[in-house]
SEBA-755675 format. One record per residue: residue in one letter; x, y, z negated of N, C-alpha, C in turn. Coordinates in steps of 0.02 Angstrom, whole numbers, padded with zeros to 5 digits, always signed. Atoms other than C-alpha are relative to their C-alpha. Layout:
# SEBA-755675
AXYZXYZXYZ
...
# end
This chain:
# SEBA-755675
M+00033+00011-00034+01261-00897+00316-00006-00079+00013
P+00014+00074-00018+01176-01072+00342+00044-00050+00052
Q-00059+00037-00041+01291-01204+00445-00074-00026+00055
A+00020+00010-00047+01229-01216+00613-00039-00095-00013
R+00009+00067+00008+01142-01404+00653+00063-00041+00056
T-00065+00047-00045+01261-01537+00715-00062-00009+00086
E+00042+00021-00051+01213-01621+00901-00044-00058-00034
Q+00047+00062+00010+01161-01781+00815-00061+00015-00062
Q+00054-00022+00053+01014-01676+00698-00029+00028+00068
T+00061-00017-00043+00859-01650+00786-00037+00050-00016
A+00035-00054+00020+00779-01499+00776-00088+00003-00029
P+00080+00016+00025+00608-01508+00665-00042+00019+00054
R+00060-00028-00055+00447-01514+00782-00065+00017-00060
F+00073-00024+00039+00278-01450+00720-00014-00012-00056
D+00030+00026+00032+00212-01559+00608+00052+00006-00068
E-00058-00004+00038+00383-01557+00509-00016+00078-00041
L+00006-00076+00015+00380-01372+00518-00036+00021-00042
M+00071-00010+00024+00207-01369+00452+00007-00025-00074
A-00001+00041+00078+00232-01493+00293+00048+00036-00042
R-00058-00046+00042+00400-01376+00241-00038+00069-00009
A+00048-00066+00011+00285-01224+00265-00037+00007-00056
E+00037+00011+00083+00168-01293+00125+00043-00003-00048
A-00036+00012+00075+00288-01351+00023+00019+00087-00030
L-00032-00049+00026+00353-01189+00001-00057+00059-00037
V+00057-00049+00042+00201-01082-00042+00010+00007-00085
P+00004-00007+00084+00200-01118-00221+00058+00040-00023
R-00052-00034-00003+00371-01059-00226+00020+00080+00004
L+00021-00077-00025+00325-00895-00136-00048+00026-00033
R+00057-00026+00063+00170-00868-00258+00053+00038-00053
E-00051-00025+00057+00293-00869-00401+00043+00043+00002
R-00062-00051-00011+00423-00754-00336-00019+00067+00027
A+00040-00075-00028+00288-00611-00258+00021+00028-00040
A-00012-00094+00065+00310-00481-00415+00082+00000+00015
E-00082-00018+00003+00504-00501-00403+00028+00008+00064
A-00014-00017-00100+00516-00499-00197-00035+00072-00004
E+00030-00067+00004+00401-00325-00226+00058+00046-00050
D-00051-00028+00046+00529-00291-00370+00062+00016+00033
L-00073-00014-00027+00682-00293-00257-00018+00042+00052
R+00029-00027-00052+00581-00227-00096+00053-00040+00051
R-00011+00050-00048+00649-00377-00004-00002-00052-00019
M+00014+00076+00037+00651-00549+00011+00066-00023-00044
P-00064+00037+00052+00762-00649-00140+00028-00022+00064
E-00046+00078-00037+00903-00757-00083-00015-00038-00003
E-00005+00084+00000+00835-00913-00114-00077+00001+00030
T+00044+00009-00051+00684-00866+00002+00029-00003+00077
L-00073+00000-00070+00808-00808+00132+00009-00088+00007
A-00025+00079-00015+00888-00990+00096-00059-00061+00045
D+00065+00036+00025+00726-01079+00087-00021-00008+00087
L+00029+00000-00069+00678-01010+00267+00039-00006+00047
H-00040+00051-00031+00836-01059+00334+00003-00061+00006
S+00004+00076+00001+00845-01232+00271-00049-00027+00029
S+00074+00038-00027+00666-01271+00333+00007+00015+00077
G+00022-00017-00075+00704-01207+00507-00053+00052+00027
L+00052-00030-00022+00551-01096+00512+00032+00061+00040
F-00046-00081-00046+00675-00938+00590+00003-00027+00059
R-00034+00043-00081+00724-01053+00730-00076-00047+00044
M+00055+00035-00050+00537-01107+00780-00001+00020+00059
L-00012+00000-00071+00551-01041+00939+00055+00017+00049
Q-00073+00004-00030+00728-01028+00964+00011-00046+00076
P-00012+00051-00043+00782-01135+01122+00033-00050-00017
A-00033+00077+00009+00824-01311+01110+00061-00013+00023
R-00062+00015-00004+00977-01281+01199+00037+00012-00047
V-00048-00011+00054+01052-01198+01042-00017-00014-00067
G+00005+00052+00048+00977-01317+00935-00088+00018-00038
G+00073+00002+00006+00795-01233+00928-00048-00030-00010
S+00052+00046-00030+00631-01295+00901-00043-00020+00071
E+00045-00019-00053+00556-01214+01047-00077-00026+00012
L+00057+00054+00017+00391-01251+00994-00055+00058+00043
P+00032-00047-00041+00239-01169+01100-00021+00044-00054
F+00004-00069+00034+00213-00973+01060-00054-00024-00040
R+00043-00028+00052+00045-01015+00958+00039-00008-00082
A-00015+00012+00051+00155-01103+00824+00032+00046-00064
L-00026-00060+00060+00223-00941+00757-00069+00045-00022
Y+00046-00026+00030+00053-00890+00723-00027-00039-00050
E+00038+00040+00069-00012-01045+00627+00055-00010-00046
L-00035+00028+00050+00157-01066+00546+00026+00061-00053
T+00007-00074+00059+00166-00869+00466-00064-00008-00035
A+00074-00018+00025-00018-00893+00431+00019-00052-00071
V-00001+00050+00063+00026-01035+00308+00063+00049-00044
I-00060-00042+00036+00188-00935+00245-00041+00057-00033
G+00038-00088+00018+00068-00773+00221-00033-00039-00056
T+00034-00001+00054-00041-00868+00104+00033+00001-00074
G-00041+00006+00053+00104-00886-00018+00040+00076-00019
C-00045-00053+00021+00192-00726+00011-00022+00061+00073
G+00017-00023-00057+00114-00591+00143+00084+00065+00045
S-00061-00014+00015+00283-00492+00131+00062-00053+00036
T-00027+00051-00018+00380-00660+00165-00020-00025+00077
S+00006+00026-00060+00296-00710+00308+00005+00066+00045
W-00042-00040-00059+00315-00543+00395+00046+00024+00024
V-00043+00008-00013+00461-00543+00395+00030-00064+00040
L+00002+00051-00036+00472-00717+00456-00011+00006+00076
A+00016-00013-00055+00366-00687+00598+00038+00053+00053
N-00042-00043-00062+00468-00549+00660+00078-00013+00031
L-00046+00013-00013+00631-00611+00647+00002-00077+00048
A+00015+00059-00057+00569-00803+00730-00029+00032+00051
A+00039-00025-00039+00488-00682+00854+00059+00025+00059
H-00072-00018-00022+00656-00596+00896+00044-00067+00049
H-00070+00049-00049+00752-00780+00945-00058+00005+00061
W+00051+00012-00062+00597-00790+01063+00031+00042+00052
L-00039-00050-00022+00656-00633+01135+00052+00000+00035
L-00055+00017-00016+00820-00657+01137+00013-00042+00064
G-00018+00048-00064+00800-00799+01256-00042+00012+00079
M+00007-00022-00072+00739-00703+01384+00039+00062+00007
W-00062-00035-00034+00892-00588+01407+00062-00023+00025
H-00041+00000-00048+01053-00583+01494+00031-00065-00014
P-00007+00078+00022+01130-00752+01468+00084+00013-00050
E-00063-00016+00021+01293-00660+01408-00014+00011-00069
A+00012-00017+00087+01202-00582+01242-00021-00059-00030
Q+00022+00063+00026+01114-00752+01220+00068-00013-00039
E-00054+00051-00011+01293-00840+01224+00056+00057-00068
E-00024-00022+00058+01364-00687+01110-00015+00000-00094
I+00038-00014+00052+01242-00684+00969-00013-00091-00023
W+00025+00077+00013+01199-00888+00978+00070-00040-00028
G-00061+00012+00014+01378-00928+00994+00036-00001-00037
E-00009-00049+00049+01437-00833+00833-00039-00051-00041
S+00055+00054+00048+01295-00934+00750-00078-00010+00011
P+00060-00015-00012+01131-00995+00809-00045-00004-00076
D+00026-00022+00063+01061-00957+00632+00017+00061-00006
S+00029-00063+00011+01086-00778+00658-00068+00042+00004
L+00087-00050+00000+00936-00647+00626+00001+00039+00031
I+00022-00079-00035+00895-00500+00724-00060+00032-00028
S+00059-00045+00007+00796-00358+00649-00014+00024+00080
S+00047-00034-00055+00700-00238+00757-00014+00065-00029
A+00023-00068-00003+00668-00043+00783-00026+00015+00059
L+00013-00015-00082+00573-00043+00943-00049+00065+00015
I+00036-00060-00043+00486+00125+00923+00022+00035+00048
F-00054-00051-00056+00549+00186+01073+00004+00069+00013
A-00022-00104-00022+00515+00381+01071+00089-00001-00064
R-00031-00022+00082+00637+00363+00906+00072-00018+00042
G-00058+00034-00028+00782+00304+01029+00026+00039+00067
R-00031-00027-00063+00871+00408+01180+00066-00042+00009
A-00062+00051-00034+00997+00323+01297+00020+00042+00053
S-00037-00018-00039+01098+00375+01423+00048-00032+00039
R-00081+00059-00020+01228+00292+01560+00059+00026-00011
A-00049-00033-00018+01396+00268+01552+00040-00051+00018
P-00010+00055-00032+01501+00169+01627-00001-00080-00038
G+00008+00077+00001+01474-00029+01615-00040-00013-00064
G+00053+00010+00050+01326+00003+01492-00038+00073-00009
Y+00043-00045+00020+01244+00132+01404+00013+00030-00052
R+00013-00039+00056+01259+00265+01255-00085+00016-00048
L+00051+00016+00034+01135+00245+01117+00007+00049-00073
S+00011-00017+00072+01073+00363+00975-00091+00018-00018
G+00058-00010+00014+00933+00378+00865-00019-00021-00069
R+00023+00036+00057+00826+00341+00704-00039-00009-00015
W+00039+00023+00007+00710+00232+00672-00034-00024-00060
P+00049+00023+00032+00584+00172+00564-00022-00078-00025
F+00049+00069+00008+00511+00007+00493+00059-00064+00038
S-00037+00042-00054+00665-00117+00552-00012-00070-00074
S-00002+00046+00045+00599-00263+00438+00050-00050-00006
G-00025+00053+00010+00708-00385+00359+00068+00011+00032
I-00057-00020-00035+00863-00285+00415+00034-00021-00056
D-00038+00009+00034+00954-00322+00259+00031-00100+00000
A-00017+00091-00034+00956-00524+00306+00037-00008+00072
S-00021+00014-00073+01005-00479+00479+00076+00011+00026
T-00057-00027-00027+01159-00461+00581+00011+00023+00042
W+00014-00026-00073+01082-00399+00734-00060+00037-00004
N+00063-00035-00010+00967-00258+00778-00018-00010+00083
M+00025-00025-00068+00861-00238+00922-00034+00060-00010
F+00004-00073-00011+00842-00068+00974-00056+00011+00052
G+00047-00030-00035+00693+00025+01069+00033+00059+00017
A-00022-00071-00014+00748+00193+01166-00018+00014+00063
I+00017-00017-00050+00694+00293+01311+00077+00016+00029
F-00067-00008-00037+00832+00292+01456-00019+00042+00054
S+00002-00062-00055+00837+00445+01547+00040+00001+00045
D-00059+00052-00077+00909+00401+01733+00008+00104+00011
E-00020-00070-00036+00988+00584+01786+00001+00007+00072
E+00007+00017-00083+00992+00500+01959-00066+00021+00025
T+00071+00014-00043+00806+00481+01986-00035+00052-00032
G+00033-00064+00034+00722+00611+01857-00030-00066-00032
Q+00043+00043+00003+00627+00431+01804+00036-00018-00082
N-00014+00019+00044+00629+00376+01615-00002-00072-00013
E+00016+00072+00005+00631+00201+01564-00013-00016-00061
A-00009+00029+00084+00584+00110+01393+00046-00077+00014
R-00021+00055+00026+00731-00008+01367+00040-00020-00066
M+00005+00031+00060+00777-00123+01234+00087-00016-00009
F-00075-00015-00019+00957-00126+01168+00026-00058-00069
L-00026+00043+00042+01062-00259+01055+00080+00035-00020
L-00064-00035+00027+01189-00182+00935+00014-00046-00071
P+00003+00037+00065+01273-00293+00789+00013+00049-00063
K+00010-00057+00058+01268-00220+00608+00047+00041-00003
S-00050-00064+00006+01423-00120+00624-00014+00054+00057
D+00026-00048-00036+01359-00019+00743-00073+00048-00013
Y+00077-00026+00010+01197+00041+00650+00020+00025-00075
K-00003-00010+00085+01183+00123+00460-00061+00008-00018
I+00064+00030+00051+01037+00058+00359-00010+00083-00054
I+00039-00046+00022+00938+00208+00278-00040-00039-00071
D+00047+00036+00024+00857+00151+00119-00063+00038-00014
T+00069-00033+00002+00667+00229+00136-00062-00028-00028
W+00072+00056+00038+00570+00074+00078-00042+00010-00074
H+00038-00019+00076+00470+00158-00081-00088-00006+00049
V+00069-00002-00031+00299+00070+00005-00051-00029-00068
I+00056+00027+00025+00132+00005-00080-00018-00039+00020
G+00037+00037-00047+00093-00120+00035+00085-00039+00066
L-00059+00018-00044+00211-00249+00110+00074+00018-00006
A-00050-00041+00032+00325-00190-00010+00079-00050-00006
A-00054+00062-00002+00449-00358+00010+00050-00012+00063
T-00004+00013-00059+00488-00346+00179+00058+00046+00025
G-00089-00024-00007+00655-00226+00156-00014+00030+00089
S+00011-00031-00075+00589-00124+00331+00035+00094-00010
K-00048-00086+00015+00717+00021+00298+00009+00043+00052
D-00019-00032-00034+00750+00157+00413+00076-00018+00046
V-00071+00028-00049+00915+00126+00549+00024+00043+00059
E-00016-00056-00028+01003+00249+00615+00078-00022+00045
V-00056+00009-00059+01126+00241+00787+00021+00071+00024
S-00021-00070-00016+01248+00398+00825+00053-00031+00058
D-00066+00003-00061+01324+00380+01003+00012-00052-00002
V-00046+00050-00006+01360+00210+01027-00001-00033+00062
F+00019+00034-00069+01401+00116+01182-00029-00063-00023
V+00010+00040+00004+01313-00020+01226+00001-00072+00082
P-00006+00011-00053+01355-00120+01352-00050-00034+00051
A+00076+00019-00028+01239-00183+01494-00027-00064-00001
Y+00026+00059-00006+01217-00364+01474-00033+00018-00069
R+00040-00015+00056+01153-00307+01301-00061+00051-00022
T+00077-00057-00002+01004-00196+01362-00052-00055+00049
L+00053+00031-00029+00842-00254+01428-00046+00048+00017
S+00058-00032+00011+00722-00166+01505-00080-00024+00002
T+00051+00034+00047+00553-00191+01450-00074-00041+00053
E+00039+00017-00054+00478-00223+01628+00014-00081+00014
R-00023+00060-00020+00567-00370+01628-00035-00062-00042
I+00048+00041+00035+00459-00458+01491-00061+00026+00003
R+00066-00015-00016+00291-00407+01554-00023-00079+00018
G+00017+00070-00002+00278-00595+01596+00041-00032+00078
G-00035+00032-00047+00373-00715+01737+00060-00002-00010
P-00075+00005+00001+00553-00745+01780+00051+00070-00036
N-00040-00078+00021+00674-00620+01679+00066-00020-00013
R-00058+00035-00011+00858-00625+01650+00031-00073-00039
G+00000+00073+00019+00847-00786+01535-00030-00062+00009
S+00027+00081-00028+00761-00898+01642+00041-00047+00024
E-00051+00066-00013+00909-00986+01712+00035-00040-00057
L-00021+00041+00082+00965-01038+01534-00058-00043-00013
N+00056+00023+00050+00786-01054+01470-00065-00005+00039
P+00047-00007-00062+00676-01105+01612-00053-00012-00045
G+00066+00033+00023+00528-01174+01488-00042+00077+00010
S+00050-00048+00020+00366-01066+01476-00002+00030-00055
L+00002-00037+00050+00393-01010+01333+00018+00076-00017
Y-00034-00065-00002+00505-00865+01376-00009+00021+00093
R+00041-00037-00058+00399-00809+01531-00040+00012-00024
L+00062-00047+00030+00252-00772+01428+00009+00087-00015
P+00039-00080-00021+00194-00584+01447+00027+00026-00093
A-00006-00017+00071+00289-00548+01268-00014+00066-00015
V+00014-00058+00042+00253-00355+01270-00099-00002-00013
S+00100-00021-00001+00038-00387+01274+00004-00061-00059
L+00012+00045+00059+00070-00551+01140+00020-00003-00042
F-00026+00000+00046+00169-00479+01027-00047+00023-00067
G+00057-00017+00074+00007-00428+00906-00005-00074-00016
F-00005+00042+00006-00004-00599+00900+00039-00040-00046
A-00044+00040+00031+00164-00647+00834-00002+00030-00077
I+00015-00034+00057+00110-00538+00685-00051+00000-00036
A+00079+00002+00049-00068-00551+00654-00009-00063-00032
G-00011+00060+00056-00021-00726+00590-00016+00029-00088
V-00008-00031+00054+00019-00623+00448-00073+00018-00038
S+00063-00006-00004-00148-00554+00438-00031-00068-00041
L+00039+00074-00001-00228-00731+00424+00030-00018-00064
G-00035+00021+00054-00106-00795+00297-00026+00038-00084
I+00010-00040+00050-00145-00648+00178-00075-00039-00037
A+00058+00004-00003-00315-00666+00205-00024-00075-00053
R+00011+00075+00034-00335-00860+00171+00037-00013-00085
G-00024+00019+00067-00222-00852+00012-00046+00044-00031
A+00038-00024+00054-00339-00736-00069-00078-00036-00011
I+00057+00038-00012-00474-00828-00001+00000-00057-00080
S-00014+00056+00046-00403-00987-00109+00011+00029-00066
H-00031-00025+00058-00353-00873-00258-00065+00023-00014
F+00087-00002-00009-00559-00813-00240-00014-00061-00053
A+00044+00071+00032-00618-00974-00253+00022-00049-00062
A-00028+00010+00060-00508-01026-00386-00015+00003-00068
T+00010-00033+00074-00523-00920-00517-00074+00013-00011
T+00042-00022+00011-00693-00873-00494-00067-00066-00002
R+00070+00064+00032-00792-01057-00525+00028-00008-00060
T-00005+00008+00084-00735-01045-00718-00005+00068-00029
R-00003-00085+00019-00759-00849-00720-00090+00011-00031
L+00055-00027+00054-00888-00758-00844-00016+00048+00025
S+00035-00087+00003-00985-00624-00822+00022+00035-00075
A+00008-00025+00054-00935-00490-00961-00056+00040-00026
Y+00075-00041+00016-01102-00413-00954-00047-00047-00015
T+00058+00049-00024-01201-00561-00921+00002-00077-00046
G-00007+00055+00017-01107-00699-00990-00012-00062+00054
R-00003+00058-00039-01169-00805-00849+00068-00016+00045
N-00060+00012-00050-01059-00904-00732+00009+00054+00076
I-00006-00067-00086-00997-00768-00578-00025-00031+00039
A+00009+00048-00075-01007-00936-00455-00074+00000+00013
D+00088+00027-00004-01212-00945-00482-00015+00068+00032
F+00036-00052-00034-01214-00771-00413-00008-00009+00082
T+00001+00025-00078-01285-00790-00220+00033+00066+00037
N-00038-00044-00060-01187-00617-00166+00068-00026-00009
I-00087+00018+00012-01034-00692-00240+00025-00066+00045
Q+00006+00050-00069-01064-00841-00121+00011+00023+00055
V+00018-00009-00069-01118-00751+00018+00084+00031+00026
H-00049-00014-00031-00964-00640+00025+00070-00031+00000
L-00065+00033+00000-00830-00783-00002-00028-00029+00063
A+00003+00025-00070-00917-00867+00148+00006+00042+00065
E+00001-00049-00040-00922-00719+00244+00064+00016+00027
A-00083-00006+00007-00727-00700+00202+00037-00061+00051
A-00038+00067-00033-00691-00877+00254-00010-00012+00067
A+00036+00009-00056-00810-00871+00419+00060+00070+00026
L-00044-00050-00021-00708-00700+00463+00071-00024+00027
T-00046+00037-00022-00549-00798+00460+00008-00041+00048
D+00008+00059-00066-00598-00926+00558-00014+00021+00072
A-00005-00019-00064-00644-00835+00689+00053+00042+00023
A-00071-00030-00020-00483-00728+00693+00024-00063+00025
E-00050+00056-00007-00379-00880+00701-00031-00051+00086
A+00002+00058-00061-00483-00988+00842+00002+00068+00078
M-00014-00036-00046-00485-00817+00947+00083+00001+00022
V-00045-00018-00029-00305-00788+00941+00033-00101+00038
L-00013+00064-00032-00278-00990+00968-00011-00007+00058
R+00022+00005-00051-00375-00971+01108+00040+00025+00050
D-00044-00041-00034-00292-00834+01192+00079-00034+00019
C-00071+00042-00039-00118-00934+01175-00005-00035+00034
D-00008+00059-00035-00154-01072+01237-00016+00012+00072
E-00005-00027-00082-00234-00967+01402+00063+00021+00010
A-00073-00039-00031-00064-00874+01422+00032-00058+00021
T-00046+00042-00027+00028-01024+01399-00011-00036+00077
R+00017+00055-00072-00073-01141+01545+00008+00067+00028
I-00022-00040-00059-00066-00984+01661+00077+00012+00015
T-00090-00001+00001+00124-00959+01629+00004-00079+00028
E-00034+00105-00030+00160-01170+01646-00012-00002+00071
A-00005-00004-00090+00066-01131+01826+00031+00040+00040
G-00035-00023-00036+00192-01026+01873-00047+00089+00024
I+00039-00056-00025+00057-00853+01869+00013+00023-00057
V-00015-00053+00076+00079-00696+01754-00059+00001+00000
P+00082-00001+00005-00083-00688+01675-00015+00089+00040
S+00010-00054-00030-00181-00531+01755-00003+00063-00052
L+00004-00051+00037-00190-00363+01699-00065+00038-00067
E+00060-00004+00038-00368-00388+01623+00016-00046-00058
Q-00018+00050+00053-00309-00544+01531+00056+00013-00064
R-00033-00027+00027-00178-00451+01459-00018+00066-00066
A+00042-00040+00041-00289-00310+01375-00040-00025-00042
R+00022+00010+00037-00381-00437+01314+00043-00043-00046
Y-00051+00009+00056-00223-00494+01208+00009+00036-00033
K+00000-00052+00068-00192-00357+01140-00057+00018-00036
R+00076-00015+00046-00392-00321+01091+00002-00058-00030
D+00016+00070+00047-00384-00485+01014+00048-00001-00051
G-00030+00006+00085-00242-00488+00906-00011+00080-00066
A+00003-00050+00061-00269-00324+00838-00084-00013-00033
F+00059+00001+00042-00474-00373+00797+00022-00073-00032
A+00000+00063+00048-00424-00546+00721+00043+00034-00062
A-00026-00036+00099-00305-00431+00586-00070+00020-00024
T+00040-00046+00029-00454-00322+00585-00054-00037-00045
L+00043+00010+00040-00563-00454+00537+00020-00060-00071
C-00035+00032+00079-00439-00527+00401-00011+00046-00037
T+00000-00087+00037-00417-00341+00319-00107-00020-00031
R+00071+00016+00025-00618-00355+00308-00012-00047-00023
A+00026+00066+00047-00631-00537+00228+00064+00014-00050
V-00030-00018+00070-00494-00472+00098-00043+00070-00044
D+00024-00048+00034-00591-00311+00077-00067-00027-00033
L+00055+00022+00041-00753-00414+00009+00016-00009-00050
L-00009+00016+00055-00656-00505-00087+00033+00034-00058
F+00007-00059+00052-00597-00361-00167-00029+00051-00034
S+00049-00013+00038-00739-00290-00195-00036-00047-00047
A+00051+00043+00022-00822-00446-00238+00031-00021-00104
T-00018-00009+00067-00695-00459-00391-00007+00037-00039
G+00019-00070+00046-00738-00306-00480+00052+00038-00027
G-00066-00031+00008-00627-00237-00601+00047-00031-00005
N-00049+00083+00019-00532-00400-00628+00053+00042+00069
A-00081+00009-00073-00435-00331-00451+00042+00026+00025
I-00071-00064+00019-00354-00175-00507+00053-00037-00044
Y-00052-00003+00038-00249-00268-00628+00069-00037+00054
A-00075+00011-00032-00059-00307-00568+00000-00061-00008
R-00022+00070-00013-00067-00485-00613-00056-00020+00049
N+00068+00027-00050-00221-00520-00499+00034+00005+00081
P-00045-00019-00073-00133-00572-00321-00049+00042+00060
I+00047-00025-00031-00290-00513-00267+00015+00092+00021
Q-00042-00058-00030-00225-00327-00258+00047+00011+00031
R-00046+00004-00045-00073-00365-00183-00021-00011+00085
A+00034+00021-00066-00166-00446-00050-00051+00053+00047
F+00045-00042-00036-00291-00295-00027+00054+00060+00054
R-00030-00048-00036-00121-00183-00009+00053-00033+00059
D-00032+00039-00039-00026-00304+00100-00031+00007+00081
V+00046+00016-00046-00154-00325+00219-00024+00054+00033
H+00012-00089+00004-00196-00151+00235+00071+00037+00042
A-00066-00006-00024-00003-00124+00273+00007-00022+00078
A-00028+00047-00038+00005-00257+00396-00061+00044+00048
N+00035-00047-00047-00147-00159+00495+00017+00056+00029
A-00006-00074-00012-00065-00002+00495+00053-00004+00077
H-00024+00000-00073+00054-00071+00643-00034+00015+00059
Y+00051-00002-00059+00036-00008+00812-00040-00067+00012
N+00031+00069-00031+00007-00180+00888-00054-00027-00046
L+00062+00009+00003-00124-00203+00771-00053+00032-00020
N+00068-00056-00008-00219-00048+00770-00057-00007+00039
W+00058+00007-00059-00396-00081+00833-00005+00051+00030
D+00032-00065-00053-00420+00116+00904+00061-00009+00036
V-00073+00003-00048-00251+00086+01002-00031-00052+00046
S+00009+00059-00063-00284-00087+01068-00074-00004+00020
G+00062+00021-00038-00470-00083+01082-00015+00062+00050
A+00003-00048-00070-00450+00091+01188+00023-00044+00079
I-00032+00042-00076-00331-00015+01302-00036-00032+00028
Y+00061+00034-00088-00462-00138+01362-00049+00048+00010
G+00051-00030-00040-00586-00014+01364+00024+00035+00045
R+00003-00034-00027-00501+00090+01455+00018-00052+00091
V+00000+00051-00063-00450-00078+01589-00059-00048+00031
A+00077+00025-00008-00635-00132+01567-00035+00048+00054
L+00034-00036-00021-00673+00025+01638+00042+00035+00079
G-00044-00006-00076-00562+00019+01795+00053+00070-00015
L-00050-00046+00015-00444+00156+01697+00060-00039+00000
P-00053+00037+00007-00266+00139+01696+00021-00019-00067
P-00011-00026+00093-00224+00082+01511+00050+00032-00030
D-00031-00068+00063-00094+00233+01458+00024-00042-00042
A-00069+00046+00036+00018+00091+01384+00023-00071+00058
P-00036+00049-00037+00149-00022+01426-00042-00083-00010
L+00016+00075+00021+00071-00198+01462+00039-00054+00076
# end
């Protein structure tokens, strides 16, 4: 585990983290094939992300984190995504969990960050896969969850489960923090997209979780929460449930921009195998490249507008309205959809060369579609939530 910063060291600000992220891109590109073979991040990449400070971009300043505005997560993971989509995905998730931990009970924060502020927390937040019951001083948790990204590098995990209250007969979605010793990792990660994220299954068998290490999702829908006394900044009062799509949508942007960069660089000097003409002279190629670039620019503008709006509203002491939160869900998924469309255009425009394993375009195609399969980035799911709210119906989803 990397050494925590001393009191004399200052956490890097946005410009410095951006420079460090950009410097990592060439290394990540070189390691991309190796990372896929490993099915997780190489140790060198893990060390790079720790030493850069990128994991701690949203961590509270009081424990040595950078505590940057929420939009920084989208911007910085997008840069990393131009080098490796899988690395960007793991970074987005694990950095976001530092943000979420800032909303938990102070005792939970102290237990994890007191041990090491560099501690990494993976997650398994498919709530229907876990069940919890009340026990003296806390809860008992059981379940098996898929898609726990970055779990091999993490010493803690944030689980989602349904708590059934026998006294009231009601169900509640809760999150539970467990150390690595309390869960079992099951290697199921044999996939065609985001292959290096190590998003394995994880199992918990009737484990006791003290009350301070649990949190109802109701407490992170915006406004003050269990962590507000320690972390009063607006970053930790944002509606996390509604904004989480933005936390991972930067991955799609990075993948698409990496594909655009590769396509432009290799097409400039590429000759048609059938006509001998320079492919860069083909109008359809020029138009496809222009559309892909415009799609990604539009995605970025939409997300950053929403991140800034949510921050302004929260700083004013107000929780974004239901309509606004539904729009945030919509825009995160739509932005990822635009980026997927951009990669699809370039994959098609590349022709037969796109199917060679040596061509990064095929990895971008696989990775961006894998990212878009996430529940928070699924357009049909998030689009329907927005549509229901706009039509005066209940959202039928936790907002």
